[in-house]
RODO-2510 file (C-alpha; in nm, 4 decimals, decimal comma):
residues 415
     n   res          X          Y          Z
     1     m     0,0000     0,0000     0,0000
     2     a     0,1487     0,3346    -0,1047
     3     l     0,0429     0,5745     0,1671
     4     a     0,0684     0,9458     0,1015
     5     q     0,1330     1,1903     0,3824
     6     h     0,0560     1,5586     0,3738
     7     p     0,2650     1,7919     0,5893
     8     s     0,1053     1,9677     0,8823
     9     t    -0,1104     2,2665     0,7931
    10     p    -0,1639     2,5621     1,0301
    11     h    -0,4942     2,5127     1,2072
    12     s    -0,6117     2,8627     1,1220
    13     s    -0,6211     2,7762     0,7508
    14     l    -0,8203     2,4551     0,7952
    15     p    -1,1873     2,4355     0,7117
    16     i    -1,3989     2,3656     1,0172
    17     s    -1,5123     2,0024     1,0108
    18     p    -1,6610     1,7749     1,2764
    19     l    -1,4313     1,5333     1,4579
    20     d    -1,5443     1,1821     1,3660
    21     f    -1,3330     0,9877     1,6162
    22     d    -1,1022     1,0348     1,9089
    23     i    -0,8875     0,7344     1,8120
    24     a    -0,8501     0,5458     1,4841
    25     i    -0,6680     0,2129     1,5092
    26     a    -0,5144     0,0993     1,1797
    27     g    -0,4909    -0,2792     1,1918
    28     a    -0,7265    -0,5422     1,3336
    29     g    -0,4691    -0,8015     1,4344
    30     i    -0,4374    -0,9249     1,7908
    31     v    -0,2560    -0,6110     1,9091
    32     g    -0,4988    -0,3666     1,7453
    33     l    -0,8002    -0,5584     1,8778
    34     t    -0,6458    -0,5670     2,2263
    35     l    -0,6199    -0,1879     2,2222
    36     a    -0,9798    -0,1543     2,1013
    37     c    -1,1042    -0,3819     2,3801
    38     a    -0,9044    -0,1874     2,6391
    39     l    -1,0631     0,1401     2,5235
    40     k    -1,4197     0,0274     2,4581
    41     d    -1,5553     0,1588     2,7900
    42     a    -1,3295     0,4638     2,8199
    43     g    -1,5823     0,7080     2,6735
    44     l    -1,3683     0,7678     2,3656
    45     r    -1,4951     0,7383     2,0088
    46     v    -1,2909     0,4580     1,8554
    47     a    -1,2678     0,3343     1,4958
    48     i    -1,0881     0,0278     1,3617
    49     i    -0,9528     0,0508     1,0064
    50     e    -0,8675    -0,2811     0,8432
    51     a    -0,7877    -0,3681     0,4814
    52     k    -0,9260    -0,7234     0,5118
    53     p    -1,2729    -0,8399     0,6187
    54     r    -1,3316    -0,8321     0,9927
    55     e    -1,3162    -1,2119     1,0354
    56     a    -1,0053    -1,2654     0,8195
    57     g    -0,7908    -1,3404     1,1237
    58     l    -1,0037    -1,6419     1,2132
    59     s    -0,8518    -1,8395     0,9265
    60     q    -0,4933    -1,8052     1,0495
    61     r    -0,3600    -2,1144     1,2272
    62     r    -0,0339    -1,9805     1,3619
    63     a     0,0203    -2,0283     1,7350
    64     y     0,2055    -1,8133     1,9867
    65     a     0,3617    -1,8430     2,3279
    66     i     0,1545    -1,6283     2,5635
    67     t     0,3269    -1,4999     2,8752
    68     l     0,1742    -1,4882     3,2207
    69     m     0,1596    -1,1090     3,1875
    70     s    -0,0379    -1,1300     2,8621
    71     g    -0,2742    -1,3755     3,0308
    72     r    -0,3342    -1,1228     3,3089
    73     i    -0,3990    -0,8480     3,0537
    74     f    -0,6531    -1,0668     2,8749
    75     q    -0,8096    -1,1416     3,2118
    76     g    -0,8362    -0,7684     3,2776
    77     l    -1,0080    -0,7277     2,9412
    78     g    -1,2644    -0,9932     3,0347
    79     v    -1,1715    -1,2352     2,7540
    80     w    -0,9559    -1,4843     2,9440
    81     e    -1,2398    -1,7175     3,0456
    82     q    -1,3240    -1,7644     2,6773
    83     i    -0,9601    -1,8134     2,5724
    84     l    -0,8270    -2,0404     2,8466
    85     p    -1,0265    -2,3610     2,7653
    86     h    -0,8983    -2,3535     2,4054
    87     i    -0,5257    -2,3089     2,4699
    88     t    -0,2531    -2,5051     2,6457
    89     t    -0,1148    -2,4132     2,9867
    90     f     0,2426    -2,5321     3,0248
    91     n     0,4051    -2,6031     3,3587
    92     q     0,7532    -2,6835     3,2375
    93     i     1,0100    -2,5291     3,0045
    94     r     1,2836    -2,7668     2,8915
    95     m     1,6073    -2,6112     2,7659
    96     a     1,8918    -2,8010     2,6003
    97     d     2,1986    -2,7233     2,3908
    98     a     2,2520    -2,9498     2,0860
    99     d     2,3680    -3,2924     2,2066
   100     y     2,4983    -3,1676     2,5433
   101     s     2,3795    -3,3933     2,8247
   102     t     2,2753    -3,1187     3,0672
   103     i     1,9042    -3,0344     3,0381
   104     v     1,7499    -2,7473     3,2333
   105     n     1,3887    -2,7909     3,3442
   106     l     1,2174    -2,4716     3,4565
   107     k     0,9074    -2,5234     3,6728
   108     p     0,6457    -2,3003     3,8406
   109     e     0,8069    -2,3384     4,1833
   110     d     1,1174    -2,1666     4,0419
   111     l     0,9096    -1,8496     3,9999
   112     g     0,6493    -1,8996     4,2705
   113     t     0,3573    -1,9239     4,0290
   114     k     0,1016    -2,1902     3,9358
   115     s     0,2131    -2,2121     3,5719
   116     l     0,4791    -2,0723     3,3396
   117     g     0,2785    -1,9657     3,0370
   118     y     0,0398    -2,0644     2,7626
   119     v     0,0283    -2,1493     2,3933
   120     g    -0,2676    -2,0238     2,1921
   121     e    -0,3650    -2,0166     1,8272
   122     h    -0,4208    -1,6904     1,6433
   123     c    -0,7837    -1,7712     1,5632
   124     v    -0,8684    -1,8403     1,9295
   125     l    -0,7331    -1,5049     2,0457
   126     v    -0,8952    -1,3099     1,7615
   127     q    -1,2343    -1,4761     1,8168
   128     a    -1,2369    -1,3847     2,1855
   129     l    -1,1407    -1,0237     2,1159
   130     l    -1,3995    -0,9885     1,8379
   131     d    -1,6681    -1,1329     2,0650
   132     k    -1,5729    -0,8792     2,3336
   133     l    -1,6183    -0,5955     2,0846
   134     e    -1,9564    -0,7253     1,9691
   135     g    -2,2160    -0,4640     2,0594
   136     a    -1,9516    -0,2136     2,1749
   137     d    -1,9659     0,1445     2,0497
   138     i    -1,6758     0,0846     1,8111
   139     t    -1,6900     0,1813     1,4422
   140     w    -1,5521    -0,0706     1,1943
   141     l    -1,4175     0,0658     0,8667
   142     c    -1,3359    -0,2496     0,6723
   143     p    -1,2467    -0,3617     0,4228
   144     a    -1,0928    -0,0169     0,3831
   145     e    -0,7616     0,0958     0,2403
   146     l    -0,5925     0,3889     0,4105
   147     v    -0,4543     0,5853     0,1149
   148     q    -0,3631     0,9209     0,2645
   149     v    -0,2847     1,0714     0,6040
   150     d    -0,2884     1,4450     0,6676
   151     y    -0,1505     1,5394     1,0114
   152     q    -0,2910     1,8739     1,1163
   153     a    -0,2627     2,0794     1,4332
   154     d    -0,5656     1,9373     1,6134
   155     v    -0,6746     1,6417     1,3988
   156     v    -0,5589     1,3796     1,1533
   157     a    -0,7503     1,3626     0,8241
   158     l    -0,7601     1,0055     0,6928
   159     t    -0,8553     0,9354     0,3321
   160     l    -0,9997     0,5866     0,2921
   161     a    -1,0983     0,3805    -0,0083
   162     i    -1,4111     0,1843     0,0857
   163     a    -1,6050    -0,0229    -0,1702
   164     g    -1,4531     0,1752    -0,4552
   165     e    -1,5412     0,5115    -0,3056
   166     t    -1,3209     0,7666    -0,1289
   167     q    -1,4119     0,8866     0,2174
   168     t    -1,2346     1,1229     0,4562
   169     v    -1,2642     1,0919     0,8326
   170     h    -1,1053     1,2976     1,1073
   171     t    -0,9558     1,1633     1,4269
   172     r    -0,7732     1,3132     1,7207
   173     l    -0,5174     1,0292     1,7235
   174     l    -0,4033     0,7650     1,4740
   175     v    -0,2613     0,4406     1,6151
   176     a    -0,0531     0,2304     1,3766
   177     a    -0,0968    -0,1413     1,4443
   178     d    -0,0272    -0,2260     1,0817
   179     g     0,2698    -0,4586     1,1158
   180     a     0,6459    -0,4646     1,0727
   181     r     0,6350    -0,3005     0,7292
   182     s     0,3993    -0,0308     0,8567
   183     p     0,3149     0,2097     0,5722
   184     i     0,1957     0,4578     0,8338
   185     r     0,5322     0,4574     1,0121
   186     t     0,7197     0,4932     0,6838
   187     a     0,5012     0,7780     0,5561
   188     a     0,5383     0,9591     0,8882
   189     g     0,9156     0,9630     0,8424
   190     i     0,9884     0,7559     1,1540
   191     t     1,3143     0,5730     1,0959
   192     t     1,4086     0,2349     1,2390
   193     h     1,7297     0,0649     1,3426
   194     g     1,8117    -0,3038     1,3425
   195     w     1,9114    -0,5807     1,1091
   196     q     1,8008    -0,8874     0,9232
   197     y     1,9377    -1,2028     1,0841
   198     w     2,1316    -1,4616     0,8859
   199     q     1,8485    -1,6999     0,9727
   200     s     1,4928    -1,7803     0,8687
   201     c     1,2272    -1,9748     1,0577
   202     v     1,0321    -2,2767     0,9389
   203     t     0,7082    -2,3273     1,1276
   204     a     0,4466    -2,6027     1,1126
   205     v     0,1972    -2,7938     1,3258
   206     l     0,2545    -3,1629     1,3976
   207     r     0,1140    -3,4360     1,6170
   208     p     0,3594    -3,6655     1,7979
   209     e     0,2836    -4,0267     1,8781
   210     k     0,3707    -3,9727     2,2449
   211     s     0,2230    -3,7040     2,4692
   212     h     0,3929    -3,3649     2,4635
   213     e     0,3077    -3,3517     2,8371
   214     n     0,2341    -2,9783     2,8116
   215     i     0,6087    -2,9073     2,8047
   216     a     0,7453    -2,6067     2,6134
   217     r     1,0798    -2,7010     2,4622
   218     e     1,3626    -2,4707     2,3515
   219     h     1,6456    -2,6763     2,2035
   220     f     1,9427    -2,4708     2,0894
   221     w     2,1426    -2,5894     1,7900
   222     e     2,4418    -2,4307     1,6202
   223     s     2,2156    -2,3423     1,3279
   224     g     1,9601    -2,1732     1,5543
   225     p     1,6925    -2,2337     1,8207
   226     f     1,4326    -2,5077     1,7761
   227     a     1,1163    -2,4395     1,9775
   228     t     0,8274    -2,6788     2,0362
   229     l     0,5068    -2,5236     2,1698
   230     p     0,2410    -2,7629     2,3043
   231     l    -0,1128    -2,7198     2,1663
   232     p    -0,4451    -2,8832     2,2621
   233     d    -0,5254    -3,2308     2,1239
   234     n    -0,1597    -3,3309     2,1591
   235     r    -0,0533    -3,1053     1,8717
   236     c     0,2673    -2,9008     1,8616
   237     q     0,3650    -2,5812     1,6852
   238     i     0,7331    -2,6008     1,5932
   239     v     0,9538    -2,3024     1,5105
   240     l     1,2848    -2,4161     1,3651
   241     t     1,5459    -2,1454     1,3076
   242     a     1,8304    -2,2073     1,0604
   243     p     2,0511    -2,0167     0,8150
   244     h     1,8530    -1,9072     0,5095
   245     a     1,9743    -2,1788     0,2722
   246     e     1,9199    -2,4570     0,5267
   247     a     1,5747    -2,3247     0,6151
   248     q     1,4809    -2,3126     0,2458
   249     q     1,6000    -2,6696     0,2056
   250     l     1,3845    -2,7804     0,5001
   251     l     1,0872    -2,6021     0,3436
   252     e     1,1348    -2,7745     0,0081
   253     s     1,2285    -3,1208     0,1358
   254     s     0,9798    -3,4058     0,1178
   255     e     0,7492    -3,4593     0,4132
   256     s     0,9312    -3,7797     0,5104
   257     e     1,2713    -3,6040     0,4988
   258     f     1,1416    -3,3130     0,7042
   259     l     0,9913    -3,5386     0,9709
   260     a     1,3099    -3,7447     0,9810
   261     e     1,5091    -3,4301     1,0570
   262     l     1,2666    -3,3338     1,3335
   263     n     1,2813    -3,6837     1,4790
   264     r     1,6614    -3,6656     1,4770
   265     r     1,6444    -3,3470     1,6814
   266     y     1,3928    -3,4995     1,9224
   267     e     1,6091    -3,8148     1,9468
   268     g     1,2894    -4,0165     1,9092
   269     q     1,1516    -3,8893     2,2436
   270     l     0,8115    -3,7979     2,0957
   271     g     0,7715    -4,1096     1,8831
   272     k     0,6354    -4,1063     1,5294
   273     l     0,5519    -3,7558     1,4007
   274     e     0,2557    -3,6563     1,1850
   275     l     0,2617    -3,3297     0,9911
   276     l    -0,0740    -3,1512     1,0219
   277     s    -0,0136    -2,8263     0,8341
   278     p     0,1879    -2,6867     0,5444
   279     r     0,5323    -2,5582     0,6332
   280     i     0,5728    -2,1803     0,6362
   281     l     0,9008    -1,9918     0,6100
   282     f     0,9615    -1,6388     0,7306
   283     p     1,2810    -1,4325     0,7688
   284     v     1,3872    -1,3029     1,1083
   285     q     1,4711    -0,9439     1,1941
   286     l     1,5411    -0,7168     1,4875
   287     m     1,3906    -0,3702     1,4574
   288     q     1,3367    -0,0778     1,6908
   289     s     1,1716     0,2470     1,5829
   290     d     1,3554     0,5685     1,6684
   291     r     1,0400     0,6858     1,8402
   292     y     0,7007     0,5306     1,9073
   293     t     0,5095     0,8585     1,8910
   294     q     0,4858     1,1953     1,7271
   295     p     0,2002     1,4488     1,7374
   296     r    -0,1291     1,2684     1,6581
   297     l     0,0429     0,9313     1,5986
   298     a     0,1403     0,6289     1,8117
   299     l     0,2979     0,2987     1,7047
   300     i     0,2226    -0,0329     1,8747
   301     g     0,3273    -0,3933     1,8210
   302     d     0,5331    -0,4861     1,5168
   303     a     0,4876    -0,1371     1,3748
   304     a     0,7121    -0,0177     1,6591
   305     h     0,9512    -0,3123     1,7056
   306     c     1,0346    -0,6689     1,5996
   307     c     1,2498    -0,9301     1,7716
   308     h     1,3943    -1,2758     1,7165
   309     p     1,1289    -1,5423     1,7926
   310     v     1,3521    -1,7178     2,0477
   311     g     1,1711    -1,7017     2,3814
   312     g     0,8365    -1,6216     2,2176
   313     q     0,8326    -1,2539     2,3171
   314     g     0,7171    -1,0723     2,0001
   315     l     0,3383    -1,0799     2,0288
   316     n     0,3547    -1,0352     2,4047
   317     m     0,5459    -0,7102     2,3657
   318     g     0,2672    -0,5815     2,1409
   319     i    -0,0075    -0,6866     2,3818
   320     r     0,1706    -0,4974     2,6565
   321     d     0,2092    -0,1932     2,4266
   322     a    -0,1679    -0,1919     2,3753
   323     a    -0,2406    -0,2131     2,7482
   324     a     0,0087     0,0641     2,8266
   325     l    -0,1164     0,2990     2,5555
   326     a    -0,4788     0,2450     2,6591
   327     q    -0,3882     0,3310     3,0193
   328     v    -0,2066     0,6498     2,9182
   329     l    -0,4869     0,7645     2,6866
   330     e    -0,7691     0,6902     2,9290
   331     a    -0,5935     0,8741     3,2132
   332     a    -0,5252     1,1750     2,9909
   333     y    -0,8857     1,1822     2,8688
   334     q    -1,0182     1,1749     3,2240
   335     r    -0,7981     1,4742     3,3056
   336     g    -0,9347     1,6636     3,0056
   337     e    -0,6084     1,6527     2,8099
   338     d    -0,5811     1,6325     2,4320
   339     i    -0,4907     1,2650     2,3774
   340     g    -0,3163     1,3439     2,0481
   341     k    -0,0668     1,5884     2,1965
   342     i     0,2935     1,4769     2,2053
   343     s     0,3189     1,5614     2,5765
   344     v     0,0604     1,2887     2,6418
   345     l     0,1939     1,0370     2,3919
   346     k     0,5494     1,0645     2,5240
   347     r     0,4313     0,9033     2,8476
   348     y     0,3630     0,5886     2,6488
   349     d     0,6916     0,6233     2,4577
   350     r     0,8957     0,6550     2,7780
   351     w     0,7134     0,3606     2,9341
   352     r     0,7447     0,1078     2,6553
   353     k     1,0481     0,1930     2,4433
   354     l     1,3116     0,1127     2,7044
   355     e     1,1300    -0,1999     2,8251
   356     n     1,1021    -0,3290     2,4690
   357     l     1,4682    -0,2514     2,4048
   358     a     1,5613    -0,4756     2,6992
   359     i     1,3635    -0,7653     2,5473
   360     l     1,5149    -0,7032     2,2037
   361     g     1,8599    -0,7214     2,3589
   362     f     1,7730    -1,0335     2,5595
   363     t     1,6447    -1,2276     2,2571
   364     d     1,9335    -1,1127     2,0388
   365     l     2,1865    -1,2213     2,3021
   366     l     2,0219    -1,5628     2,3376
   367     d     2,0326    -1,6251     1,9637
   368     r     2,3929    -1,5103     1,9224
   369     i     2,5241    -1,7058     2,2213
   370     f     2,3543    -2,0332     2,1308
   371     s     2,3718    -2,0134     1,7476
   372     n     2,7474    -2,0245     1,7620
   373     r     3,0262    -2,2768     1,7065
   374     w     3,3067    -2,0706     1,8646
   375     l     3,4577    -2,3088     2,1221
   376     p     3,5128    -2,0611     2,4109
   377     l     3,1508    -1,9489     2,3821
   378     v     3,0283    -2,3089     2,3645
   379     v     3,2149    -2,3825     2,6887
   380     i     3,0742    -2,0704     2,8592
   381     r     2,7113    -2,1327     2,7604
   382     r     2,7246    -2,4972     2,8659
   383     l     2,8736    -2,3958     3,1975
   384     g     2,5868    -2,1470     3,2235
   385     l     2,3328    -2,4262     3,1697
   386     r     2,4951    -2,6304     3,4458
   387     v     2,4777    -2,3313     3,6804
   388     m     2,1136    -2,2700     3,5890
   389     q     2,0360    -2,6359     3,6540
   390     v     2,1279    -2,6029     4,0225
   391     a     2,1019    -2,2286     4,1002
   392     r     1,7440    -2,1301     4,1724
   393     p     1,8108    -1,7514     4,1637
   394     v     1,9340    -1,7864     3,8042
   395     k     1,6190    -1,9776     3,7104
   396     f     1,4085    -1,7104     3,8783
   397     l     1,5813    -1,4314     3,6845
   398     a     1,5345    -1,6112     3,3513
   399     l     1,1650    -1,6749     3,4187
   400     w     1,1165    -1,3207     3,5515
   401     l     1,2158    -1,1931     3,2071
   402     m     1,0457    -1,4642     2,9990
   403     t     0,7043    -1,4486     3,1698
   404     g     0,6675    -1,0701     3,1500
   405     a     0,7134    -1,0054     3,5226
   406     a     0,9890    -0,7512     3,4583
   407     g     0,9066    -0,3858     3,4019
   408     r     0,6070    -0,1698     3,4848
   409     h     0,2817    -0,3629     3,5004
   410     p    -0,0212    -0,2069     3,3275
   411     n    -0,3354    -0,1616     3,5351
   412     l    -0,5216    -0,4122     3,3194
   413     s    -0,2959    -0,6878     3,4528
   414     k    -0,3933    -0,6101     3,8121
   415     r    -0,7706    -0,6401     3,7794
***
């Protein structure tokens, strides 16, 4: 989508037009829908702009690790009771390094919680969020293409193409939840820093002969991490990271060859494997936007940042962005402040940018340390696994980061 941006125009020269919305959310993925649910009772006029039909997300079968913090946010939104029966709760994380004999098992008692996290499919999360918005005073503009954005002193004018016709709406604030390649971010002139990794990920759903025992597995290989996320009905979502050429080869190999490679990595522990879905390949990148906000604009989720999938943090960062931004906007609105002013939006920027940077650094460090054949580093990381195996404070610190306990907790997570 080629998105045009007009420069700011002095307010005095603008024609007087009614304000259609207080907030327009561009993108109806999980993160955008989370923000809409968090704002639905705030007294703000909210619109969701989405290029695809409203229910398009229900056809996606990708699964995600969901942290304890994200679970608490969903609970605060009132959607957790619908989600929980359809996802897997895992009570153990098993970490291993290639063929090294030391295996680290992380358990709830290491953190002082009842569980360590969850694995849920995209369609389950989207369905619950859509159901929560049913009957809410939220305006849906979809399918609609956002073709032009005009940032003005007090409003943003959005030009939309809907059913072949052009329509202009005005909003006090535009929120970009439109993904890693965000046209809104690009058109706004917000630069990003980061890099493409030397790796790609191959993901698929399989069913093992033996029970996955609700264990989340992270097996590090020199080529990259190999994660196994337990799903209901004894299914697993696998995310296998490898250098681009190797990942492409795994994508194009026959089903029997692919399953043989997986079985080699599992050392036969899960028994015979059945492939339940097509394999999907996607490249991996680290990206951090220079800023998450500017006057009348805020970025959330992948539009603001992207990380390596090791540790399953990406979606959870976006969910937390949505909860934080909703809290900042609702508080400002209650105080009578203009929610599109940069002085308000910077509160969100200061809250989330540094916290997200810490997670970006954590995931990058994990990948670089474990996707490495350099002998001194191999010795150090294996010594680290042995220390983690016996040192409870080290386990606690790792889980504190991985479950979302670190950082400032949004109010939604405390309800």
